GUKEBA-206311 format. One record per residue (C-alpha): residue number from 1; x, y, z. Coordinates in Angstrom, 1 decimal, m for minus. Example, Ala and Ser with C-alpha at 12.3 -4.5 7.8 and 13.67 -1.06 7.14 Angstrom:
2
> num u v w
> 1 12.3 m4.5 7.8
> 2 13.7 m1.1 7.1
END
This chain:
319
> num u v w
> 1 186.7 m90.7 m48.3
> 2 183.5 m92.0 m46.8
> 3 184.5 m93.1 m43.2
> 4 181.4 m92.8 m41.2
> 5 178.8 m95.1 m42.4
> 6 177.0 m94.9 m39.1
> 7 176.1 m91.3 m40.1
> 8 173.7 m92.0 m42.9
> 9 171.2 m94.5 m44.3
> 10 169.3 m96.7 m41.8
> 11 172.0 m96.0 m39.2
> 12 170.9 m92.3 m39.2
> 13 167.7 m93.1 m37.3
> 14 169.7 m95.2 m34.7
> 15 172.2 m92.4 m34.4
> 16 169.5 m90.0 m33.1
> 17 169.3 m92.2 m30.0
> 18 173.2 m92.7 m29.5
> 19 173.9 m93.0 m25.8
> 20 175.5 m90.3 m23.8
> 21 178.7 m92.3 m23.6
> 22 179.5 m91.3 m27.2
> 23 179.6 m87.6 m26.2
> 24 182.7 m85.9 m27.2
> 25 183.4 m82.1 m27.0
> 26 185.2 m80.3 m29.6
> 27 189.0 m80.2 m29.3
> 28 190.5 m76.7 m28.9
> 29 191.5 m75.3 m32.2
> 30 194.9 m74.0 m30.9
> 31 195.7 m77.6 m29.8
> 32 194.8 m79.0 m33.1
> 33 196.7 m76.4 m35.2
> 34 199.8 m77.2 m33.1
> 35 199.5 m81.0 m33.7
> 36 198.5 m80.6 m37.4
> 37 200.4 m77.6 m38.9
> 38 199.6 m75.9 m42.1
> 39 199.4 m72.5 m43.6
> 40 196.0 m70.5 m43.9
> 41 194.6 m68.4 m46.7
> 42 191.2 m66.9 m46.7
> 43 189.3 m67.6 m50.0
> 44 185.7 m66.4 m50.5
> 45 185.3 m65.9 m46.8
> 46 186.7 m69.4 m45.9
> 47 189.8 m69.7 m44.0
> 48 191.5 m72.7 m45.8
> 49 194.2 m74.7 m44.1
> 50 196.7 m75.6 m46.9
> 51 200.2 m76.7 m47.8
> 52 202.0 m75.4 m50.9
> 53 205.3 m77.2 m51.5
> 54 207.8 m77.9 m54.3
> 55 209.3 m75.4 m56.9
> 56 206.9 m72.4 m57.5
> 57 207.8 m72.4 m61.2
> 58 207.1 m76.2 m61.6
> 59 203.9 m77.6 m63.0
> 60 201.1 m77.4 m60.5
> 61 199.4 m80.4 m59.0
> 62 196.4 m79.9 m56.7
> 63 195.2 m82.7 m54.4
> 64 191.7 m82.9 m53.1
> 65 190.9 m85.4 m50.3
> 66 187.6 m87.4 m49.7
> 67 184.8 m87.3 m47.2
> 68 185.9 m86.8 m43.6
> 69 189.6 m86.8 m44.6
> 70 192.1 m83.9 m44.8
> 71 195.1 m82.6 m46.6
> 72 197.3 m85.0 m44.3
> 73 196.0 m88.0 m46.2
> 74 198.3 m87.0 m49.2
> 75 201.5 m86.6 m47.2
> 76 203.5 m89.4 m48.7
> 77 202.5 m88.5 m52.3
> 78 203.1 m84.8 m51.7
> 79 206.6 m85.3 m50.4
> 80 207.6 m87.3 m53.5
> 81 205.9 m85.2 m56.0
> 82 207.3 m81.9 m54.5
> 83 210.7 m82.7 m55.9
> 84 209.5 m81.8 m59.4
> 85 206.0 m80.3 m59.1
> 86 204.4 m77.5 m57.1
> 87 202.0 m79.5 m54.9
> 88 199.0 m77.7 m53.4
> 89 196.6 m79.4 m51.0
> 90 194.0 m78.1 m48.6
> 91 191.3 m79.1 m46.2
> 92 187.9 m78.9 m48.0
> 93 185.4 m76.6 m46.4
> 94 183.7 m78.5 m43.6
> 95 186.6 m80.8 m42.9
> 96 189.9 m80.7 m41.1
> 97 191.1 m77.4 m39.8
> 98 189.4 m75.4 m42.6
> 99 186.3 m76.0 m40.7
> 100 182.7 m74.9 m41.6
> 101 182.0 m72.6 m44.5
> 102 180.4 m69.5 m43.1
> 103 177.9 m69.5 m45.9
> 104 176.7 m73.0 m45.0
> 105 176.9 m73.9 m48.7
> 106 178.6 m77.2 m49.5
> 107 177.5 m77.6 m53.0
> 108 179.9 m78.7 m55.8
> 109 179.2 m75.2 m57.4
> 110 180.5 m73.6 m54.3
> 111 183.5 m76.0 m54.0
> 112 184.4 m75.2 m57.6
> 113 184.3 m71.4 m57.1
> 114 186.6 m71.8 m54.0
> 115 189.0 m73.9 m56.0
> 116 189.0 m71.5 m58.9
> 117 189.6 m68.5 m56.6
> 118 192.3 m70.3 m54.6
> 119 194.1 m70.9 m57.9
> 120 193.8 m67.2 m58.7
> 121 195.3 m66.1 m55.4
> 122 198.1 m68.6 m55.7
> 123 198.8 m67.5 m59.3
> 124 198.1 m70.9 m60.8
> 125 196.6 m70.6 m64.3
> 126 196.4 m74.3 m64.9
> 127 197.0 m77.4 m62.9
> 128 196.7 m81.1 m62.8
> 129 193.8 m81.9 m60.4
> 130 193.9 m85.1 m58.3
> 131 190.8 m86.1 m56.4
> 132 189.9 m89.1 m54.2
> 133 186.3 m90.2 m53.6
> 134 184.3 m87.1 m53.0
> 135 187.3 m85.0 m53.9
> 136 187.2 m86.9 m57.2
> 137 183.7 m85.7 m58.0
> 138 184.7 m82.1 m57.2
> 139 187.7 m82.2 m59.6
> 140 185.8 m83.8 m62.5
> 141 183.0 m81.4 m62.0
> 142 185.5 m78.5 m62.0
> 143 187.3 m79.9 m65.1
> 144 184.0 m80.0 m67.0
> 145 183.2 m76.3 m66.0
> 146 186.7 m75.0 m66.5
> 147 188.6 m77.1 m69.1
> 148 191.1 m74.3 m69.8
> 149 192.4 m74.6 m66.1
> 150 193.0 m78.3 m66.1
> 151 196.0 m79.8 m67.8
> 152 195.5 m83.4 m66.6
> 153 193.0 m85.2 m64.3
> 154 193.8 m88.0 m61.8
> 155 190.6 m89.6 m60.3
> 156 191.3 m92.0 m57.4
> 157 188.1 m94.1 m56.8
> 158 185.9 m91.1 m57.5
> 159 182.3 m90.7 m56.6
> 160 179.7 m90.2 m59.3
> 161 180.2 m92.2 m62.4
> 162 176.7 m93.8 m62.3
> 163 175.2 m90.8 m60.6
> 164 175.0 m92.7 m57.4
> 165 176.8 m91.8 m54.3
> 166 178.0 m93.9 m51.3
> 167 175.8 m93.9 m48.2
> 168 177.9 m91.4 m46.3
> 169 177.9 m89.0 m49.3
> 170 174.1 m89.3 m49.9
> 171 171.4 m86.8 m48.8
> 172 169.2 m88.1 m46.1
> 173 165.8 m89.1 m47.1
> 174 163.8 m86.9 m44.7
> 175 164.2 m83.4 m43.3
> 176 163.3 m84.5 m39.8
> 177 166.2 m87.0 m39.8
> 178 168.5 m84.2 m40.8
> 179 167.4 m82.0 m37.9
> 180 167.6 m84.8 m35.4
> 181 171.0 m85.8 m36.6
> 182 172.3 m82.2 m36.4
> 183 171.4 m82.0 m32.8
> 184 172.9 m85.3 m31.9
> 185 176.0 m85.5 m34.1
> 186 177.1 m82.1 m33.0
> 187 178.1 m83.7 m29.8
> 188 179.0 m87.3 m30.4
> 189 181.9 m89.1 m32.0
> 190 182.7 m92.7 m32.4
> 191 185.3 m94.2 m30.0
> 192 188.6 m95.5 m31.5
> 193 187.4 m99.0 m31.9
> 194 184.2 m98.1 m33.7
> 195 186.1 m95.6 m35.9
> 196 188.6 m98.3 m36.9
> 197 185.7 m100.6 m37.9
> 198 184.0 m97.8 m39.9
> 199 187.3 m97.1 m41.7
> 200 188.0 m100.8 m42.5
> 201 186.1 m100.8 m45.8
> 202 188.6 m98.3 m47.2
> 203 191.5 m100.5 m46.6
> 204 192.3 m103.7 m48.3
> 205 194.7 m104.3 m45.4
> 206 193.5 m102.8 m42.2
> 207 197.0 m103.0 m40.7
> 208 197.9 m100.1 m43.0
> 209 195.7 m97.9 m40.8
> 210 198.2 m97.0 m38.2
> 211 197.4 m95.7 m34.7
> 212 198.8 m92.2 m35.7
> 213 196.4 m92.1 m38.7
> 214 193.5 m93.2 m36.7
> 215 194.2 m90.6 m34.1
> 216 194.3 m87.9 m36.8
> 217 191.0 m88.9 m38.3
> 218 189.3 m88.7 m34.9
> 219 191.1 m85.5 m33.8
> 220 190.0 m83.7 m36.9
> 221 186.4 m85.1 m36.7
> 222 186.5 m83.2 m33.3
> 223 187.6 m80.0 m34.8
> 224 185.3 m77.1 m34.0
> 225 182.2 m77.1 m36.2
> 226 183.3 m80.1 m38.3
> 227 180.6 m82.5 m37.2
> 228 177.8 m79.9 m37.9
> 229 179.3 m79.1 m41.3
> 230 179.3 m82.9 m42.2
> 231 175.6 m83.2 m41.5
> 232 174.8 m79.9 m43.4
> 233 176.9 m81.4 m46.5
> 234 174.9 m84.6 m46.3
> 235 171.8 m82.7 m46.7
> 236 173.0 m80.8 m49.8
> 237 174.5 m83.7 m51.8
> 238 172.2 m85.3 m54.5
> 239 172.9 m87.8 m57.2
> 240 172.7 m86.6 m60.7
> 241 173.4 m87.9 m64.2
> 242 177.1 m87.4 m64.8
> 243 177.3 m88.2 m68.4
> 244 176.8 m84.7 m69.8
> 245 179.5 m83.2 m67.6
> 246 182.0 m86.1 m68.1
> 247 181.6 m85.8 m71.9
> 248 182.7 m82.1 m71.6
> 249 186.1 m83.0 m70.0
> 250 189.0 m82.4 m72.5
> 251 192.0 m83.2 m70.1
> 252 193.7 m86.6 m70.3
> 253 192.4 m88.5 m67.3
> 254 193.9 m91.3 m65.2
> 255 191.5 m93.5 m63.2
> 256 193.2 m95.2 m60.4
> 257 191.2 m97.8 m58.6
> 258 192.0 m100.4 m56.0
> 259 190.4 m103.7 m56.8
> 260 189.8 m104.3 m53.2
> 261 187.9 m101.0 m52.7
> 262 185.0 m101.6 m50.2
> 263 183.7 m98.1 m50.4
> 264 183.3 m97.6 m54.3
> 265 183.7 m100.9 m56.1
> 266 186.0 m100.9 m59.1
> 267 183.0 m101.9 m61.3
> 268 182.1 m98.2 m61.1
> 269 185.0 m97.4 m63.3
> 270 183.0 m98.7 m66.4
> 271 180.8 m95.6 m66.4
> 272 183.7 m93.3 m66.3
> 273 185.5 m95.1 m69.1
> 274 182.2 m95.0 m71.1
> 275 181.7 m91.3 m70.6
> 276 185.1 m89.8 m70.4
> 277 186.6 m89.3 m73.8
> 278 190.3 m89.4 m72.8
> 279 190.4 m91.8 m69.9
> 280 192.6 m94.7 m69.1
> 281 192.3 m97.1 m66.1
> 282 195.0 m98.5 m63.8
> 283 193.8 m101.2 m61.5
> 284 195.6 m101.6 m58.2
> 285 195.1 m105.4 m57.4
> 286 195.8 m105.6 m53.8
> 287 194.7 m102.1 m52.6
> 288 191.5 m100.4 m51.5
> 289 189.9 m97.0 m51.4
> 290 193.0 m95.0 m50.1
> 291 196.0 m96.4 m52.1
> 292 198.0 m93.3 m51.3
> 293 197.8 m94.3 m47.6
> 294 198.1 m98.1 m48.0
> 295 200.9 m98.2 m50.5
> 296 202.1 m94.7 m51.3
> 297 205.1 m95.6 m53.5
> 298 203.4 m98.4 m55.4
> 299 200.2 m96.4 m56.2
> 300 202.2 m93.2 m57.1
> 301 204.2 m94.9 m59.8
> 302 201.3 m94.8 m62.3
> 303 200.6 m91.2 m61.5
> 304 204.2 m90.1 m62.1
> 305 204.2 m91.8 m65.4
> 306 200.9 m90.2 m66.3
> 307 202.1 m86.8 m65.2
> 308 205.2 m87.2 m67.4
> 309 203.0 m87.8 m70.5
> 310 203.6 m91.5 m70.5
> 311 201.1 m94.4 m70.5
> 312 201.3 m96.0 m67.1
> 313 202.0 m99.7 m66.9
> 314 198.8 m101.9 m66.1
> 315 196.6 m99.4 m68.0
> 316 193.5 m100.9 m69.1
> 317 190.3 m100.1 m70.9
> 318 188.2 m102.5 m68.8
> 319 187.0 m102.1 m65.2
END
């Protein structure tokens, strides 16, 4: 989920001169691991923080979070789905307590390889993939490359339908900005008030952003190496024409989109519907970019129907 618009675009230049009052050291890893528990598994040299819940012989569902988020964003959905499904979620490399990828590679190709090898290590031959925002782009890219490994696809306000990316997921325009940002952002973090403002576009109702959730977002931004990894990822993400990849996706696909999404407008669903051969759209009239946080039960209803092979109510072929 893009949560730090001050990191990119015109604000990037201003960020170079951020005052020392925004300085914030990394939080100790041991402290963060105690506060935000999970299991750890090394995949392709990356120590992934993950949770694997539900019956091991149940159909697998893998959840991928968005920009600057973590596996914790899925907690309400995961608890409910785990009654029937094997639910796997993890902090993507460069975020949460997975932390930086030692290779420094944050390309979609690298993410797809890690996802494939994680499935191999966990003994998952095929799964339903669920992705939000940046995580949505990763899962639809994976589904295009590995159709045999994807039974169904759920895209929650995904990046990439038109080939464009939101500001916080766009490569900076000039290398000197990247260099300056790397030096600056490695040591600064927004105070709680500014972070709440930055997050507000992701919620239709900002009251849904609890103090506990706000604390989690800021804590995990301060995890060792995460801020440097964020800047590195921004320098490696470029828009591309998604149509050829989307046309290769064979899996039934559910597009789940909040009509009040202030990060990736619901109008972007048109390109996915145009290019995905087996997609349906469910509009969430009163929700934003992270419906699984704003209204977990209400937003999950359509997903449960879809996973059961039913056509969700409110399904539409128009954005």
